[in-house]
Each structure stands twice: as structure tokens, then as C-alpha cells.
N, C-alpha and C positions, 0 to 999 in steps of 0.2 A: 739598517739594523736597529736604530734607536727606538723604533716603535714596537719592537718585539720584546717578549719576555716579561718578567714580573713587574717591570716599571710602568707598563701600560702607557708608554709614550711620554712619560715625564722625564725631563732632563735630570732632575734630582728630586729626591723625596726621602722623608723619614716615614717608614711604614710601621704603623703601630698595630700590633696584633691584640685586639681586645679580648680574645679568648685566652691569651696568655695572662692578661690582667686578671680575668675572672679565675683562672686556674691558681694564680699566686694568692689571691685573696682567700680562696677556699682552703688552700694549703696552710696559710697563716692562721685562719680562723680555727682550723682543726688543732693546730699546735697550741693556740692560746686558750682554747675552751677550758673552763666556762667563761673566761674573760671575753668581753666583746672586742671588736676590731674597729679602730679609727684608721681609715685610709687617708694618708696625708697627700694632698694634691696641691700644695704650695708650688710656686714657681712654674705655673702652668703644668702641674703634675710632672715635675722634673723634666719638662720639655715635651711630654707626651700628649698634652692637651687636657686641661682640667675638666672640662664638661663631659666629654666622652668617657674619660677615665673614671670620673666620679660616678657616672651612671653605671658603668660596667662593674665597678667595685661594689656599689650598693646592690646590684642584681645578684652578685656572688656571695653576699652575706655580710658585708661591712655594715655596721650599725651607725657609725659616725664618720664625718669628714673633718679634716684638719687643714687649715691654711695659715700662713704666717700673717698676712695683712688683712685688715677688714675689707679693703678694696677687692681682694681676691675672693673673700667670702661673699661679698655683695654680688659679684659676677655670677657665682653659683646660684644664689637666690634668684637673680634676674632670669636665669635659664630655667627656672621652675623647680629647682632641686630643693626639697623641703626637709631633708634629713637633718638630724642634729649636727651642728657645725660650729667648730671652735676656731677662733683667730687669736693669736697670742703675742704678736710683735707690733708694738704701737709707738707712736710719737705724740707729742702734744697736738699735732695737726690731724691725728686720726679722727675719723668720723664716728664717734661713739654713738651719737644719736641715731644715725642710719643703722648701725649694728643692732641697737636695742629695738628699733622699729621693725627690723627684718628677722628678729628672733635669733640672732647670732650670739652664741656664747662668747664671752670675752675673757681672755686670760688677763690676770691682774697680779702684778708684782709688788704693788704698793702705791706708787705715785699716781697710777691711773684711777684709783678708787674714787676720788672726788669728782673727776671728770665723768666717770661712769654714772655716778649718782646724779649729777646734774643732767646727764642725758636721759636717765630714767624719769626724772621729774618733768623734763621737757616733753617726753613722749607719753607721760602718764601711764607708764608700763614698767613693771619691775625688770631690771636687768638680770641676766643669767651670767654668773661669773665663775671662773675657775681660778682659785688662788694658787699662784706658783711660788715655790720655794727653791732657792739655790742650795742644793745639797752637795755641791762641789765642782760644778762645771765652770762657775765664775762668769756666767753671762747674765741672762735675765733671771728674775726670781728674787723674792725677798730673802734677805740674809737670815740665818738662824737666829741672830740676835734681835731682829725686828719682827720675827714671825708672830710672837705673842701679841704685839701691838696691832699688827695687821688683822689678826683673828678678831680681836676685840672690836676694832672699828667696823669690820665687815659684818659682824653679828649685830651691832647696833643698827646699822642700815637695814639689815634683814628684818630685824624686829619692827622697823618703821615701814616695812613693806616696799622698800625701794629696790631691793635686789634679793636674789636667791643664790646662795653659795652651792653651785651645782657640782663642782669638782675641786679636787686638790691634786696638784701635779708637780713633777720635777723632770729633769732631763739628765740622762746618763752621759758621762764623758768618754769612757773607754770600754764600753760593752763589746766593741768590735775586737778587743784584745782580751779574750776570756780569762787569761791567767793573771791579769793585773788585780791587785787587791782593792783598788779604789771603788770598784762597783759594789763590793761588800760594804765599804764605808758609806757610800751614798745610800745604799739600801737601808742601813742601820739609821742613818740620819732621817730618811724619809719616814721610817716607822715611828721615830720619835716625834716628828712634827704631826703625824696623823694622830698620835695619842694626845698631843696638846690640843689639836682641833676637836677631838672627841670631848675632852674635858671642858672646852669652851662652848660646847653645845652644837657644833657643826655636824650635820648629818648629810654628807655629800652623796649624790647619786653615783659618782664615779671617782675612783682614785686611780691615777695613771702615772706610770714611770717608764715602762719598757718601750724601747725603740725596736727596730727590726732585729739587730743582733741579740738583744736581751730576750726578745720574743722567742727566738730560735734556740737560745742556749741557757736562759735563766728563768725557769718557770716560777721561781720565788719572787720575781719582779712583776708578775703579770697583774696582780690586784684585780680591779674590775674592768680594766680597759687597757689595750695596748695600742700604741701609736706607731703604725708601720708606714714608712715612706719607701725607702729603697727596695724593700722586699716586694712591694706591690708591682714594681716595674721589672722584677725578675732578676735583680742583680745581687750578687753575694756581698754581704757586709764583711766577710772574713778574708784576710790576706791568705792566699794559698789554698782557698777552697772555691771551687767553681760554682756557678749557679746550679748546675745539675747536681753537684754533690750536696747542696743544701735543699734540694727539692724545688727549685724555682726555675721559671722559664723567662728569659729576657724578652721584653715586649717590643723593643725598638730595633729596626734595621735601617741603617743609613746607606743609601745607594745613589749612584749616578750612572752616567755612561761615559766611556772614553771619548774625549773630545778631539783628539788629534794623535796620530802616530807618525813617527819619522825615524828613518835609519840614520845613525850618526857614526862617525869614526871614533877610534880610541882617542881619549883625551878631551872629549867634548865636555865643556863645563855646563852645569845645570843650575839655573835659578840664581837669585840675587846672591852676590858674594862669591859665586863660583866655588863654593866649598866642596862640591862633588864633581868629579870628572870620571867619565866612563873608562873602564879598564881595557876595553877592546871595542871592536865594532859592535854596535848594539842598537836596539830600538827603544826609543823613549815614548812613553804614553802619557798624555796630558789628562789629568783628572780635574774636572771643573768644580772643585770645592776648595775653599780656603778658610782663612781665619775669620772672614766676614760671615761665613756660614757656621762658625763655631768650632772649626777644627783648630786645635791649639797650634799656634805658630811654632812652638818649640818641639813639636812632636815628629821631627824628622826621624824616619825609620818606622813610622806607623805603618801597619799592614793594609794593603788593598787587594781584594780578591777579584781576579779577572779570568774568565774562562777556566775555572776550576783550579787555578794556581794563585798563590798569595805572593805579592811583591811588596818590598819596602818602599816607602816614599824616600826619594833621594833629593838632596839639595834643600834649600829653605822652602817652607810652606809660605805661599804668598796670600794676598787678600782673597783672591778668587780662584786660585788654582794651585795644583801641586803636580809633581812629576814622579812617575814610577819608571824604573829601568827594567824593561821586559827581557833584556838579555840577548845574547847572540843568536839564540835559536829562532828569534823572530825577525832577524834582519832579512830584508827583501822579501823572502817567501811568505813570512807570516805576519809581519808587523801591520800592514795595511788592513788585514782581515779583522783586526780587533777594533777598528774604528766603529764606535757605536755600541760596542759590547758593554754589558752591565759591569759596573765596578762597585763592589760592596766594601764599605769601610768597616762596618761591624754589623753583627746580627746575633742570632742565638748560638752560633758556633756549632750547631748540630752536624753540619757537613764538614767540620774541620776548619771552617772559615774563621776570620778574625772576630774578636769580641770587643766590647767596650773596655774590658780589663786590659787587652793588648794595647789599646790606644792610651789608656791610663799609664801603663808602664812607659810607653814611649814619651809621654808628656811629663812624667814625674808627678802625677796627680792621682786622684781616685776615680772610680767608675761613676760616682755621683756627678762629678763635674763634666765628664765626657758627654753624658746624655743631656744634662741640663743646659749646657751651653749651645746646643744645636740651635741655630738662630731661626727667626721667622722667615728668612729668605729660603729656607728649605721647607717646601710644603709638606704638611702632614697628610698621610693617606691612611685611612682606617680599614682594617679587614676584620672579618668575623664579628661584625656588629650584630647586636640583637636588641630589641626594645627592653628598656629598663622596666621593672615592675611599677605599678601605679603608686604603691606605698613608698614614699621617700623621694621619688623622682619627679612628682608633680606632673606626670604626663596625662 
């Protein structure tokens, strides 16, 4: 039975629906308009595959791509993707020269400026930079106190032809909690730094602040460009609101096949620590995915759908496997028939099956982490592929 059904003979896979990616980008672009859309494809597109997702997003109307690291951006360029592309998280070891040579926009919080200028001199090509300000998140970005100095230094280098200030941006801390006042405070601070930049003679192509939740709920944060990550992958950024309720379609389904079934008596212990014992005669099903595949070890109780029914994981999740209790109805008569049956950990939930949010609740985390941590040991399979347009994809 393992070679039947949607798995196409694969023992385990993360199935990525590229039409869902395109649908989500079109939806976010419509909400953000007239602002443009940057599809954030960092962390291998949140585990979905950066190159196929980037191409799908561009074909659906995204104008920009975003990555955390220069190395991620360089991989996109190596694949022939030529769309505007920003990388914003650097260390002193980051390859700024390669970024300048590849036409990658570079986020700059202050300390990077000298290294970027040195790279521009080396490449004999002006760097494209986006100045980042910390409006309250407390991570990357220039402080409000140092902003004026950074502006002055950047404009001096721009006057020398060594760089172009392409963008000004910041990042929101609590946009996924729409009732909190800090978003208003950050927006006000961002408007202040934009006014300072204008006074300093900066004329950026794009000003960007909004992430996915702000794109969906705060049109006053859209400016010229919105940076959408989670929404591209069809996951809701709001607690208590499903993907469908915010008009998005989850793109990833993680599935495998039942590896073993056996009937056991009451009191059978399950997995390391024997923290779970069967309440009565039951059938145990072995699911061959574990924390080496990215399933959180702490997510006991996470749902697995087999043959139209959803069962919780029982006992500890191990490195390679976990166990579901199929219950007394499967003892003897039914248990063996589920060997090789498809087991879905999460998908789009359209059939009432489990979602990434269900696993997030079981693990005490968020849906971002659930999809992003699915490891390379789980092969990605793409459905609904289509060629990307020539413009932007370098095909």
C-alpha cells in the first residue's frame, strides 16, 4: 500500500503547493496595493524551498525578494533570479563584496557602512543599501539617537558615488497582536525618522515597515513596500484566526506512511520513559518521523491523520519515529490493514485534518517554527509548478 495515494511511493515528504504560494501572494498584493510586495524567502523559504518559492512569488506579482543572510541571497542569484533582492542580517564575516557584485541590496544598521563602502570600492560599483532603524523591537537597526549620524555618513558616501540609499526600513514587534499600542508607537517613530531622512536629502525608492500581520491589519504601515513572510506560506499570523479566516492557503503538507502496526494489551508502555500506557487492548501505529525530521520532541499529543481519522501522538517523540494509539476498534481486525497507509501530520486543514497550528499548540510554539524546522531529511515535492516569467526570474 505504500506506493499508492498522494505520496507517489515516497516514504515521507513535505509536499509544497506552488499554486497556494501564488494565491497567497496575489491576495497579499491586493491588500497591500498600491504598495509593492517583498516575498521573504529566508531560511529556505521557511522550509518550503527558496528557489521554487521565489519563482512562484515573482510570477504572482511580488516585486522584491527578501533574505536574512547574504549567502541566501547569493544562492538566489546563482539560480538566475534577478529580481530586486534585500539581505539584512550580517556579521563582520559577511561577504559584502559578493553582495555588491551580485546587485544585492544590503541592509545597514550602522556598523556595516564602512565594510559596505570598502566592498563598493573593491568592486568599483556603487552599493545599494537600505538603512534600518530600530523603532522599538530592540534587535537590529540604528538607535533613534544615532540615526542622524548614520544619515549624514551615508549621504556623504552617496555624494562620493560609493553607494545609493535605496530604502529605509524598520521591523514591527507586536503587529500580530493588533490591540497593543506599541505598533502605533513604532509607526510614529518611523514617520519621525523618515522626516529626518528627507531633511538630510535622502530620496529612497522604498520605505518599508509592515510584516504579514501589519499588511493584513494596518494599512497605515504599508508605505511603499510590505515585507511578507508567513503570509506567503499561507499561515495566519493571528492567534485565534485560521488561515482561511484571513484569506490564505497553507502551502506545505507533511506526510509519511504508517511503518508498523501491532495489537497490544492494556497497560502497554509506549516509547522512552514509558510515560504513556494503553488504557485497554489497542493497536499502536508507528509513524516514521521524529525530531531529526523537525518534529518537535516536546509535541506529544500532536495530531496525525490516518484513513480519515485523526489520532494524537502518544509517548515521547523519538529521533526517527513516534507512535499513535489507533484504539480498540483496530485490534486484530483492522490494525494490520493500516500498514503503509498515508499518515498526514499537517496540511491545509480543508478536510478537517491537522494543521501546523495544531502542532504549534502541542509544542507550545508558533506555526512559523513548525514549518521552518522540517529538516532536509524530509524530501520536498512540488505540485502545481509553472514556469516563472522571463522578467525577474532570469529564465
